[in-house]
N, C-alpha and C positions, 0 to 999 in steps of 0.2 A: 433660110431657116434661122430661127432664134438661137441664141447662145444658151446652153444648159446652165442653170444656176445651182448645180448640185452643192457648191460650196456654202450655200445658204442653209443647208440642212446638216444634221448631225451625222456622224459616221454610221451610227445605227440605222438612221432613216435611209441613208443611201444604200446600205447593205440590204435592208429589207426590200427596197425597190429593185435592186439587182437580182436578188434571189427570186422575187415574185416574177421577174421576167422569164425565168425558166419555165414557169407554168402558163405563160402567155400564149403558147401555141400547142395544140393537141399533139403535134408530131414530137415535140420535146417530151411531153408527158408520156407518150407511147414508148419513146426510146428509153426513158428512165425506168418505166415499168418492165420493159423487156430485159434490161440489164439486171434489175433486181430479181426477176423471175429466174434467169439463168444462174445468177450468183457466180459468174465467171467473166473473164474477159471475152469480148466479142470482136472478131476480126473481119467481118464482112457479111454476116447474115442479116444485117439490119435492112438492107434494101428489099429483100424478099419478105422479111417479117413485117415491116412497116408499110411497104407498098408505094413508096415514093421514089423518085429518081435519085441516082447516086449523088449528083451535085446538091440536091435539096437536103438529103440525109447528111452529107458532109457539112453543109452550112449549119444545120442544127447541132451536130456534134461539136463543131467549132464554137458555137455559142455556149453550149453546156460546159465545154472545157474552159472557156474564158470565164464563166461564172464560178468555176472551181468545183462543180458537182460531179464531174467525171474526170478521169485521167486517161491518158493514152500512152501506150508503150509501142515502140517500133519493133516489129517482128518480121524480119525479112523485108519484103516490099510493101507490107501493109502495116497499118496502125491498129492495135487492139485496144478496145475501150472497156473500162469498168467504172463502177461508182467509186468516187473518192470518199471513203467512209468518214474520214476526219472532217472534211468540209460539209458532208451531208449532216453529220451530227451537229456541227456548229449552226447550220442553216435551220435545222429542226428546233434547236433551242431558241434561236433568235425569233423565228416565226411563231413559236408557241407562246413566248412572252408577249409578242405583239397581239396575237389573236386572242389570248386569254385576258386581255385588259378589262373586258366587260364582266368577268366572273365575280369580282369583288365589288363591283359598283352597282348601286341601285339605279333602276331605270328612271330617268328624269321626266319622262312624259307619261 
């Protein structure tokens, strides 16, 4: 595999690409929607709610946590997850600025 050349891009460009990765799989979108719907920490209901195997859910949770969009707290023998509201707000601002670039520009074609 080739070497990633992320250093060629700005911090903002790299952040946008990382946050966009969260929406790159429907299971991650479903997990985020479920966490928002509950508006509370979830400690194990995700497998039955999403309908995927526990290892698959765990992998998606790991990715979302790595991206900083969710956080996990250990409670007993399980990890409870919820939205990281600070990082979610940061992501929304960054993505809005990126997606709204066309609003003030005239169409060239």
